[in-house]
C-alpha positions as CSV (number, residue, x, y, z in Angstrom):
1,M,-51.1,133.4,58.6
2,L,-50.8,131.2,55.5
3,K,-47.3,132.3,55.0
4,N,-46.4,131.3,58.5
5,A,-48.3,128.1,58.2
6,L,-46.4,126.8,55.2
7,P,-43.1,126.2,57.0
8,L,-45.0,124.4,59.8
9,T,-46.8,122.2,57.3
10,K,-43.6,121.6,55.5
11,Y,-41.6,120.8,58.6
12,G,-44.5,118.7,59.9
13,I,-44.5,116.6,56.8
14,F,-40.7,116.4,56.8
15,C,-40.7,115.1,60.4
16,V,-43.3,112.5,59.8
17,F,-41.5,111.1,56.8
18,G,-38.2,111.6,58.6
19,V,-39.3,109.3,61.5
20,F,-40.5,106.6,59.1
21,C,-37.3,106.8,57.1
22,L,-35.1,106.6,60.1
23,F,-36.7,103.3,61.4
24,P,-35.4,101.0,58.7
25,A,-32.0,102.6,59.0
26,F,-31.9,102.2,62.7
27,S,-33.2,98.7,62.5
28,Q,-30.7,97.8,59.9
29,N,-27.9,99.3,62.0
30,S,-29.0,97.3,65.0
31,F,-29.2,94.1,63.0
32,S,-25.7,94.7,61.6
33,Q,-24.4,95.2,65.1
34,G,-26.4,92.2,66.4
35,E,-25.2,90.0,63.6
36,A,-21.6,91.0,64.1
37,A,-21.8,90.3,67.8
38,F,-23.5,86.9,67.1
39,L,-20.9,85.9,64.6
40,E,-18.1,86.9,67.0
41,N,-19.6,84.7,69.7
42,R,-20.8,87.5,71.9
43,P,-24.4,86.3,72.5
44,S,-25.3,88.7,75.3
45,E,-24.4,91.7,73.3
46,A,-26.1,90.2,70.2
47,I,-29.3,89.7,72.1
48,V,-29.5,93.4,73.0
49,H,-29.3,94.5,69.4
50,L,-31.4,91.7,68.0
51,E,-34.2,92.3,70.5
52,A,-34.2,96.0,69.4
53,V,-34.5,94.8,65.7
54,I,-37.6,92.7,66.3
55,R,-39.2,95.4,68.4
56,D,-39.1,97.6,65.3
57,D,-39.6,94.8,62.7
58,P,-41.5,91.8,64.2
59,A,-41.2,90.0,60.8
60,H,-37.3,90.1,60.6
61,V,-36.8,86.4,60.2
62,Q,-33.0,86.5,60.3
63,A,-33.0,88.5,63.5
64,F,-35.2,85.9,65.1
65,M,-32.9,83.2,63.8
66,Y,-29.8,84.7,65.4
67,L,-31.7,85.7,68.5
68,G,-33.0,82.2,69.2
69,I,-29.5,80.7,68.8
70,A,-28.0,83.4,71.1
71,Y,-30.6,82.5,73.7
72,L,-29.7,78.9,73.5
73,Q,-26.0,79.7,73.9
74,L,-26.9,81.3,77.2
75,N,-29.2,78.4,78.1
76,R,-32.3,80.6,77.9
77,I,-34.2,77.7,76.3
78,D,-37.7,79.0,77.0
79,D,-36.8,82.4,75.5
80,A,-35.5,80.7,72.4
81,I,-38.7,78.6,72.0
82,T,-40.8,81.7,72.4
83,A,-38.8,83.5,69.8
84,Y,-39.0,80.7,67.2
85,Q,-42.7,80.2,67.9
86,R,-43.4,83.9,67.2
87,I,-41.7,84.0,63.9
88,L,-42.5,80.5,62.6
89,P,-45.9,81.4,61.1
90,R,-44.2,84.2,59.1
91,A,-40.9,82.4,58.4
92,G,-41.6,82.0,54.7
93,A,-38.7,80.4,52.9
94,Q,-36.9,80.0,56.2
95,T,-39.7,77.9,57.7
96,A,-37.7,74.7,57.6
97,R,-34.7,76.3,59.3
98,I,-36.8,78.0,62.0
99,A,-38.8,74.8,62.7
100,F,-35.5,72.9,62.9
101,N,-34.1,75.3,65.4
102,L,-37.3,75.1,67.4
103,G,-36.9,71.4,67.5
104,N,-33.3,71.7,68.8
105,A,-34.6,74.0,71.5
106,Y,-37.2,71.5,72.6
107,F,-34.6,68.7,72.4
108,M,-32.3,70.7,74.8
109,K,-35.3,71.1,77.1
110,R,-35.8,67.3,76.9
111,D,-39.3,67.8,75.5
112,H,-38.7,65.1,72.9
113,A,-42.3,64.9,71.8
114,Q,-42.4,68.6,70.8
115,A,-39.0,68.2,69.3
116,V,-40.3,65.5,67.0
117,Q,-43.2,67.6,66.0
118,S,-40.9,70.5,65.2
119,Y,-38.5,68.4,63.1
120,A,-41.5,67.0,61.3
121,R,-42.7,70.5,60.5
122,A,-39.2,71.3,59.1
123,L,-39.4,68.2,56.9
124,E,-42.8,69.2,55.6
125,A,-41.3,72.5,54.5
126,D,-38.2,70.7,53.1
127,P,-38.4,66.9,52.7
128,L,-34.7,66.8,51.9
129,F,-33.6,68.4,55.2
130,A,-31.4,65.5,56.2
131,T,-30.2,66.9,59.5
132,A,-33.8,67.4,60.7
133,L,-34.4,63.8,59.9
134,L,-31.4,62.7,61.9
135,N,-32.3,64.8,64.9
136,M,-35.9,63.5,64.7
137,A,-34.5,60.0,64.9
138,N,-32.4,60.9,67.9
139,A,-35.4,62.3,69.6
140,K,-37.4,59.1,69.0
141,I,-34.5,57.1,70.5
142,E,-34.9,59.2,73.6
143,M,-38.6,58.4,73.6
144,G,-38.0,54.7,73.2
145,Q,-39.6,54.6,69.7
146,Y,-36.8,52.5,68.3
147,N,-38.5,51.1,65.2
148,E,-39.6,54.5,64.1
149,A,-36.1,55.9,64.8
150,I,-34.6,53.1,62.6
151,E,-36.9,54.2,59.7
152,D,-35.7,57.8,60.1
153,Y,-32.1,56.8,60.3
154,E,-32.4,54.7,57.1
155,R,-34.1,57.6,55.3
156,Y,-31.3,59.8,56.5
157,L,-28.6,57.4,55.1
158,I,-30.4,57.5,51.8
159,L,-30.2,61.3,51.7
160,E,-26.7,61.4,53.1
161,P,-24.9,58.2,52.1
162,A,-21.5,59.8,52.6
163,S,-22.3,61.2,56.0
164,P,-19.4,61.1,58.5
165,Q,-21.8,59.6,60.9
166,S,-23.0,56.8,58.6
167,S,-20.9,54.0,60.1
168,Q,-22.0,55.0,63.6
169,I,-25.6,55.1,62.6
170,R,-25.4,51.7,60.9
171,R,-23.8,50.3,64.1
172,L,-26.7,51.8,66.1
173,I,-29.3,50.3,63.7
174,T,-27.6,46.9,64.0
175,F,-27.5,47.2,67.8
176,I,-31.1,48.2,68.0
177,N,-32.2,45.3,65.7
178,E,-30.1,42.8,67.7
179,E,-31.5,44.1,71.0
180,S,-35.0,44.0,69.6
181,A,-34.5,40.4,68.4
182,A,-33.0,39.5,71.8
183,M,-35.9,41.2,73.6
184,Q,-38.4,39.3,71.5
185,R,-36.6,36.1,72.4
186,R,-36.7,37.0,76.0
187,I,-40.4,37.8,75.7
188,Q,-41.1,34.5,74.0
189,E,-39.1,32.6,76.6
190,E,-40.9,34.4,79.4
191,L,-44.3,33.6,77.8
192,A,-43.3,30.0,77.4
193,A,-42.1,29.8,81.0
194,E,-45.3,31.5,82.2
195,E,-47.3,28.9,80.2
196,Q,-45.3,26.1,81.9
197,R,-46.0,27.7,85.3
198,R,-49.7,27.9,84.4
199,L,-49.8,24.3,83.3
200,A,-47.9,23.2,86.4
201,A,-50.3,25.1,88.6
202,E,-53.3,23.6,86.9
203,E,-51.7,20.1,87.3
204,N,-51.1,20.8,91.0
205,L,-54.7,21.9,91.4
206,R,-55.9,18.7,89.5
207,I,-53.8,16.5,91.8
208,E,-55.0,18.3,94.9
209,A,-58.6,18.0,93.7
210,E,-58.1,14.3,93.1
211,R,-56.5,13.8,96.5
212,R,-59.4,15.6,98.2
213,Q,-61.9,13.5,96.3
214,Q,-60.1,10.3,97.2
215,L,-60.0,11.5,100.8
216,L,-63.8,12.1,100.8
217,E,-64.4,8.8,99.2
218,D,-62.2,7.1,101.8
219,I,-64.1,8.8,104.6
220,A,-67.4,8.0,103.1
221,A,-66.4,4.3,102.7
222,S,-65.1,4.3,106.3
223,L,-68.4,5.7,107.5
224,Q,-70.3,3.2,105.5
225,A,-68.2,0.3,106.9
226,A,-68.8,1.6,110.4
227,A,-72.5,1.8,109.8
228,E,-72.5,-1.7,108.5
229,D,-70.6,-2.8,111.6
230,L,-73.2,-1.2,113.8
231,M,-76.0,-2.9,112.0
232,S,-74.3,-6.2,112.3
233,L,-73.7,-5.6,116.0
234,S,-77.3,-4.6,116.5
235,A,-78.5,-7.8,114.7
236,G,-76.2,-9.9,116.9
237,N,-77.7,-8.3,120.0
238,E,-81.2,-9.1,118.9
239,E,-80.2,-12.8,118.3
240,I,-78.7,-13.0,121.8
241,Q,-81.8,-11.4,123.3
242,E,-84.0,-13.9,121.5
243,Y,-81.8,-16.8,122.7
244,D,-82.0,-15.6,126.2
245,A,-85.7,-15.3,126.1
246,R,-86.1,-18.8,124.9
247,F,-83.7,-20.1,127.6
248,E,-85.7,-18.4,130.3
249,L,-88.9,-20.0,129.0
250,D,-87.4,-23.4,129.0
């Protein structure tokens, strides 16, 4: 029995170790195929291989990196976001790059608030990540946060003074500053005009109140004059009646 059991035990151990030894080889082969397809711009094919890789190795950062980009190439934005969110806590040295790609996915989805948060996470991991700073500024522009965007653009120009986009960025900064100044002037002018309208309205109310008061005073004076006339008439009637009475007596 023991003699027959030994080969079984031997083969059993061999099979167990054989399975575990085959996984890395299989995963590496799938990654190589997925990477090749990705680099040759065949995203659909790349996705098949890369999804197989992360099923076997959920911590394969580079596979997630390529997979997310392949999803974006096929406009599968939510899938890309999910992929990057899965690997981000375990991205290690690639945290800045994964967070940056996640920000790009959110930007494509037009979720600019989440994009800004992701770019900020990338900059926390790598404060010199100039492109993340540039994209964060662009997202803030979309959100109407112009002053904050200018600060990010200016920081970007410090990090990348020779950037091919530097002249365009400077023109944008100038344009935003000019528009901001013009807007402030328009606001001040509108406030001044509103103040003038308020003062004019108050003056009209004052004039109307004075007119009504004068009208009331005129009416009161007229009534007083009429009352005095009635009193005078009454007194005159009494005098006439007295005279008539005396005349009758005579």
